[in-house]
C-alpha positions as CSV (number, residue, x, y, z in Angstrom):
1,M,21.1,20.1,26.0
2,T,21.2,19.2,22.5
3,T,18.0,20.3,20.8
4,A,18.4,19.3,17.0
5,R,16.1,17.4,15.3
6,V,16.8,13.4,14.8
7,E,15.6,11.7,11.5
8,G,14.1,8.2,11.8
9,I,12.8,8.6,15.3
10,S,10.6,5.8,16.3
11,A,7.3,5.8,18.1
12,T,8.6,4.1,21.1
13,E,11.3,6.9,21.4
14,V,8.5,9.4,21.1
15,I,6.5,8.1,23.8
16,V,9.5,7.6,26.4
17,S,10.6,11.0,25.7
18,V,7.2,12.7,26.3
19,A,6.5,10.5,29.4
20,A,10.0,11.4,30.9
21,R,9.2,14.9,30.4
22,E,5.9,14.5,32.3
23,L,7.8,13.2,35.3
24,A,9.4,16.5,36.1
25,G,8.6,17.7,39.5
26,K,7.4,14.2,40.7
27,R,9.2,12.9,43.6
28,R,8.6,9.1,44.4
29,V,7.7,7.0,41.3
30,F,7.0,3.3,41.3
31,A,8.3,2.0,37.9
32,G,7.1,-0.9,36.2
33,V,9.0,-3.0,33.7
34,G,9.4,-2.3,30.1
35,L,8.7,1.4,28.5
36,P,8.2,2.7,32.2
37,T,11.9,1.6,33.0
38,L,13.2,3.6,30.2
39,A,11.1,6.5,31.0
40,V,12.2,7.0,34.5
41,D,15.7,6.3,33.6
42,L,15.6,9.2,31.0
43,A,13.8,11.4,33.4
44,K,16.5,10.7,36.0
45,R,19.1,11.9,33.4
46,T,17.0,14.7,32.1
47,S,13.7,16.3,33.4
48,N,13.9,15.2,37.2
49,P,17.4,14.3,38.4
50,D,16.2,14.2,42.0
51,V,13.4,11.5,41.1
52,E,13.3,8.6,43.9
53,L,12.7,5.3,41.8
54,I,11.0,2.5,43.7
55,Y,10.5,-0.9,42.1
56,E,8.5,-3.8,42.8
57,S,11.4,-6.1,44.1
58,G,11.3,-4.0,47.4
59,V,14.1,-1.5,46.1
60,C,13.6,2.2,47.3
61,G,15.6,5.2,46.1
62,A,17.2,3.3,43.5
63,H,20.2,4.3,41.7
64,P,20.9,2.1,38.9
65,S,24.4,1.9,37.3
66,A,22.9,0.6,34.0
67,M,19.2,-0.3,32.4
68,A,17.2,-2.3,34.7
69,E,16.2,-5.2,32.8
70,G,13.8,-6.5,35.3
71,I,12.8,-5.3,38.8
72,A,15.2,-8.2,40.2
73,D,18.3,-7.0,38.1
74,S,21.1,-6.2,40.5
75,V,21.7,-3.1,39.2
76,V,18.9,-1.6,40.9
77,V,20.0,-2.9,44.1
78,S,23.6,-1.7,44.0
79,G,23.6,1.7,45.5
80,A,19.9,1.9,46.4
81,E,18.8,4.0,49.3
82,S,17.0,1.0,51.1
83,V,16.0,-2.6,50.2
84,V,13.0,-3.9,52.0
85,S,10.7,-6.8,51.9
86,M,7.7,-6.9,49.5
87,Q,5.3,-6.7,52.4
88,A,7.2,-3.5,53.7
89,L,7.2,-2.1,50.3
90,F,3.4,-2.7,49.6
91,G,2.3,-2.4,53.3
92,Y,4.0,0.7,54.4
93,V,5.8,2.4,51.4
94,L,2.9,2.2,48.9
95,Q,-0.4,1.9,51.1
96,G,1.1,4.3,53.5
97,G,0.7,6.9,50.6
98,N,4.4,7.6,50.0
99,V,4.2,7.1,46.3
100,D,3.4,10.1,43.9
101,V,3.4,8.1,40.8
102,G,2.9,4.8,39.7
103,F,4.1,3.9,36.2
104,L,2.4,1.0,34.5
105,G,1.8,-0.7,31.1
106,A,-1.1,-2.3,29.9
107,A,-2.7,-4.5,27.2
108,Q,-6.1,-2.6,27.3
109,I,-7.2,0.8,28.7
110,D,-10.9,1.7,29.0
111,R,-12.1,5.3,29.1
112,Y,-11.9,5.8,32.8
113,G,-8.4,4.4,33.3
114,S,-9.0,0.7,34.3
115,L,-6.4,-1.6,32.8
116,N,-6.2,-5.0,31.8
117,T,-3.0,-7.1,31.8
118,S,-4.8,-10.4,32.1
119,I,-6.4,-12.0,29.2
120,I,-7.4,-11.1,25.5
121,G,-10.6,-13.0,24.6
122,D,-12.9,-15.2,26.7
123,W,-11.6,-15.9,30.2
124,D,-12.5,-19.9,29.5
125,K,-10.6,-19.8,26.3
126,P,-8.5,-16.5,26.0
127,T,-6.9,-15.7,22.7
128,V,-3.7,-14.3,24.6
129,R,-3.0,-15.0,28.4
130,L,-1.0,-12.4,29.6
131,P,1.2,-11.7,32.8
132,G,-1.4,-10.7,34.9
133,A,-1.5,-7.8,37.7
134,G,1.7,-7.9,39.3
135,G,1.7,-5.2,41.8
136,A,-0.6,-3.0,39.3
137,A,-3.8,-4.2,41.3
138,E,-2.2,-2.4,44.6
139,I,-0.3,0.5,43.0
140,M,-3.4,1.6,40.9
141,P,-5.5,2.6,44.2
142,N,-2.6,3.4,46.4
143,A,-0.5,5.9,44.1
144,G,-0.9,9.2,44.3
145,E,-1.8,9.0,40.3
146,I,-0.9,6.5,37.7
147,F,1.0,7.2,34.3
148,V,0.5,4.5,31.5
149,V,2.5,3.8,28.5
150,M,0.7,2.0,25.5
151,R,2.9,1.1,22.5
152,R,-0.4,0.7,20.5
153,H,-3.5,3.1,20.1
154,D,-6.4,1.1,18.3
155,P,-9.5,-0.2,19.3
156,S,-8.5,-3.3,20.5
157,A,-6.3,-1.7,23.1
158,F,-8.9,1.2,23.8
159,P,-12.0,-0.8,23.8
160,A,-15.3,0.3,25.1
161,E,-15.2,-2.7,27.2
162,L,-12.2,-4.3,28.7
163,D,-11.8,-8.0,28.0
164,F,-10.9,-8.5,31.6
165,C,-10.5,-5.6,34.4
166,T,-7.2,-6.4,36.3
167,S,-6.6,-3.0,38.0
168,P,-9.6,-0.9,38.5
169,S,-10.0,2.7,38.1
170,P,-11.9,4.8,41.0
171,V,-14.7,4.9,38.8
172,R,-15.0,1.1,38.7
173,A,-14.1,0.6,42.2
174,R,-17.0,3.2,43.1
175,A,-19.2,1.3,41.0
176,A,-18.5,-2.2,42.9
177,G,-19.8,-0.4,46.2
178,D,-17.4,-2.5,48.5
179,G,-14.4,-2.2,50.3
180,I,-12.0,0.9,50.9
181,A,-12.2,4.0,48.6
182,P,-9.0,4.1,46.7
183,R,-6.4,6.6,48.1
184,G,-5.3,7.8,44.7
185,R,-6.5,9.7,41.6
186,G,-5.9,6.6,39.4
187,V,-4.8,7.2,35.7
188,T,-4.2,10.4,35.0
189,K,-1.7,10.3,31.9
190,V,-1.8,8.0,29.0
191,F,1.1,8.1,26.7
192,T,0.7,6.3,23.0
193,N,2.0,6.1,19.7
194,L,-0.4,8.8,18.3
195,G,-0.7,11.2,21.4
196,V,-1.4,12.0,25.1
197,L,-4.5,11.7,27.0
198,S,-5.3,13.2,30.4
199,R,-7.8,12.8,33.2
200,Q,-8.3,15.4,35.8
201,G,-10.5,14.1,38.5
202,P,-10.8,10.5,39.7
203,F,-14.1,10.2,38.2
204,D,-13.3,12.0,34.9
205,E,-13.1,10.2,31.3
206,L,-9.7,10.1,29.4
207,E,-9.7,13.3,27.3
208,L,-7.1,13.8,24.3
209,V,-5.1,16.4,25.1
210,S,-2.2,16.4,22.6
211,V,-1.3,14.6,19.2
212,H,2.2,13.7,18.0
213,E,3.6,15.3,14.8
214,G,1.6,13.8,11.8
215,V,-1.3,12.9,13.8
216,T,-4.6,14.2,13.6
217,V,-7.4,14.4,16.1
218,D,-9.6,12.4,13.8
219,D,-6.9,9.8,13.5
220,V,-6.9,9.3,17.4
221,R,-10.7,9.2,17.4
222,A,-10.9,6.5,14.6
223,Q,-8.3,4.4,16.7
224,T,-10.3,4.6,20.2
225,G,-13.2,2.3,20.7
226,W,-15.6,4.8,22.3
227,E,-16.6,8.4,21.7
228,L,-13.1,10.1,22.6
229,T,-13.4,13.4,24.6
230,V,-11.0,15.8,22.9
231,A,-9.6,18.9,24.9
232,D,-10.6,22.5,23.6
233,D,-6.7,23.2,23.1
234,V,-5.2,20.0,21.8
235,T,-1.3,20.5,21.3
236,V,1.0,19.0,19.1
237,T,3.6,17.1,21.1
238,A,7.4,18.3,21.0
239,P,9.4,15.7,19.4
240,P,12.4,14.1,21.1
241,T,15.8,16.3,21.2
242,G,18.8,15.1,20.1
243,E,20.1,14.6,23.5
244,E,17.1,12.5,24.6
245,I,17.5,10.4,21.4
246,H,21.3,9.9,22.1
247,L,20.6,9.0,25.8
248,L,18.0,6.5,24.8
249,R,20.2,4.7,21.9
250,D,23.6,5.1,23.3
251,V,23.5,5.3,26.9
252,I,20.2,3.6,28.1
253,D,19.2,0.9,26.0
254,T,22.2,0.2,24.1
255,V,20.9,-3.6,23.7
256,R,17.4,-2.3,22.3
257,L,15.9,-4.4,25.0
258,Y,13.0,-1.9,24.8
259,L,13.5,0.2,21.9
260,R,12.0,-1.2,19.2
């Protein structure tokens, strides 16, 4: 692997490279669209060639011949181990406890890892109306753990209170007091343009564990809408390698659909 430094690396390339490394050793990953798509593709070519990719369209054991531009893109079907109905995917594969990592994006996240992908602002008159849950409301409680990628790390994306909760964390689910307790641990890793946050137990708060080059702990605190917990041994994120950048730019996202 080429480890030489590359100039002009974007925040997106840092986020995706770091996230791909964290997939090392994970077996089955339920990949969302957007940056999760890039990260799982990069991981399959670098840190985890044996990762089994699952897509919401019912594709299990995907071997995409090119970057997936959506969950229904034909490249995720061709060569896949199996294609099942969405009922079977969610009812047996996901709810059956067969997904190690659910990989999602979000517009907002709170201190316990609840996600908002529905609206920004007031429900009756939202400032922004977002795509909604998709499969995230099912992925959150049933995957073993959740990785989240966030392009922005600021108080609007990391608020003290979500404008709307689309996918509740185990903490929020427990507080509701109804239904079946979530199977999984909820969000365990959050990758942003400033650093990496982590949660250990299902009822813990997010904790800052790593900052990117040029970013300080105080920078991250200032851009978080709550009093952020900080690990005792915060590290500096290793920047993307030359090989990772080459793969992202020249092999995976050659049309710059997600890289920006």
